C-alpha positions, 0 to 999 in steps of 0.5 A, spaced: 790 946 365 787 946 372 784 938 370 791 936 366 794 938 373 790 934 377 790 928 373 798 928 373 798 929 381 792 923 381 797 919 376 803 920 380 800 919 387 798 911 383 804 910 380 807 911 386 804 907 391 804 901 385 812 901 387 814 893 390 815 894 398 822 890 397 825 897 393 824 901 398 830 902 403 832 904 409 827 905 415 820 901 413 824 896 410 826 891 417 818 893 419 815 891 413 818 884 413 818 882 419 810 884 419 810 880 413 813 874 415 810 874 422 803 873 419 805 868 415 801 862 417 805 855 419 807 852 411 808 858 408 814 860 413 816 854 413 817 854 406 820 860 406 825 858 410 826 852 406 827 857 400 831 861 404 838 856 404 837 854 397 837 861 394 845 862 392 844 871 394 848 876 389 851 882 395 848 887 390 843 893 393 837 889 389 838 883 392 839 886 400 832 885 402 834 878 402 839 878 407 834 881 411 828 877 410 834 871 411 836 875 418 829 875 421 828 868 418 833 865 421 831 869 428 824 869 429 820 867 434 816 862 430 822 859 428 823 852 431 831 852 431 833 859 430 840 861 428 842 866 430 850 866 429 847 865 422 842 871 423 847 876 426 851 874 418 845 875 414 843 883 417 850 885 417 851 884 409 845 887 409 847 893 413 853 893 409 848 893 403 843 898 406 848 903 408 841 908 410 839 902 415 843 904 419 839 909 422 833 903 423 833 904 431 828 897 430 832 894 426 839 895 430 834 894 436 834 887 434 840 885 432 843 888 440 837 883 442 839 877 438 847 879 439 845 879 447 841 872 446 847 869 442 852 871 448 846 869 454 847 863 450 854 862 450 853 863 457 849 858 458 853 852 455 859 855 460 854 855 466 852 848 464 859 845 463 861 848 470 854 845 473 857 838 470 865 839 472 861 840 479 858 835 480 863 831 479 867 834 484 861 834 489 861 825 487 869 826 489 868 830 495 862 825 498 866 819 496 873 822 500 867 824 506 865 817 507 873 813 507 873 819 512 866 816 516 869 809 515 877 811 517 873 814 523 869 808 525 875 804 524 880 807 529 874 808 534 873 801 534 881 800 534 880 804 541 875 801 544 878 793 544 885 797 546 881 800 552 
């Protein structure tokens, strides 16, 4: 009887380790997927990113990990052209499908980080347009200053002639 219990416990331990990592929910998902993506070589990363856009995902719990993976890939530092808006969309879908993941402080921190990057990118675009507008205004003012200087010189010459 004692051996049977040990065998049963041993079998349960082995079987519990055989479940695929993508079936885990909540706190472990973000860390595991991010680590997996970060450890990919460059070729595998590019292939993963290319196949991501081609797969139509259903919005059910079994494909939720694909949305998490998509969110990470779109915002990953190794992505040469990150798409932070698309990343946020993927994460929002993941959180809708996996409500337990709303307790994952790593995921929530990453989402806040992406939101801040997106906000700053928009701010940069706005500031650049302001810089361009100010450059044009500065050029106009310099032209007016030159005109005023030229007019001042002409007036000074006329004064000298009248004396």
